[in-house]
C-alpha positions in Angstrom: 0.0 0.0 0.0 2.8 2.5 0.8 4.4 1.8 -2.6 1.2 2.6 -4.3 0.8 5.8 -2.4 4.4 6.8 -3.2 3.6 6.3 -6.9 0.6 8.6 -6.6 2.6 11.5 -5.1 3.9 14.0 -7.7 7.6 14.1 -8.3 9.5 17.2 -9.5 13.0 18.0 -10.7 13.9 21.3 -9.0 16.6 23.8 -9.7 17.3 26.6 -7.3 19.8 29.5 -7.8 21.1 31.3 -4.7 23.0 34.4 -3.9 26.0 32.7 -2.3 26.3 29.1 -1.2 23.2 26.9 -1.2 22.2 25.4 2.2 22.8 21.8 1.0 22.7 20.1 4.5 19.4 21.7 5.3 17.9 20.7 2.0 19.2 17.2 2.2 17.4 16.7 5.5 14.1 18.0 4.2 11.4 15.4 3.9 10.7 14.2 0.3 13.9 15.7 -1.0 16.5 13.5 -2.7 19.4 13.5 -5.2 20.7 16.8 -4.1 23.5 18.2 -6.4 25.4 21.4 -6.0 27.0 23.3 -8.8 28.3 26.6 -7.4 25.3 28.7 -6.5 22.9 26.3 -8.1 21.2 23.4 -6.3 19.4 20.6 -8.1 17.2 18.0 -6.4 14.2 15.8 -6.7 11.1 16.5 -4.6 8.5 13.9 -3.9 5.1 15.1 -2.7 4.8 18.4 -0.9 7.2 21.4 -1.5 6.7 22.7 2.0 9.7 20.9 3.6 11.9 22.2 0.8 10.6 25.8 1.2 11.2 25.6 4.9 14.8 24.6 4.3 15.2 27.6 2.0 14.2 30.0 4.7 16.8 32.7 5.5 18.7 32.1 2.2 18.3 34.5 -0.8 16.9 32.6 -3.8 17.3 34.2 -7.3 15.3 31.6 -9.2 13.4 28.4 -8.6 12.3 26.1 -11.4 10.2 23.0 -11.0 9.6 20.4 -13.7 7.1 17.5 -13.2 8.5 14.0 -13.7 6.0 11.5 -15.0 6.3 8.1 -13.3 
């Protein structure tokens, strides 16, 4: 049943550009966030389900842009 529920949750590929260094550790610990990659001021990751944990991890850091692309499963 949990596997079926996970398949029903939306997944997105997210790219966030920051002023300065991305808060990688905070984002890696956010629920539903995986595959975090850092390239200078740009952070890329996958988000499964709600964006709220990711948004909370971004608090206090200046974001220049945020792009989200749905992934079809």
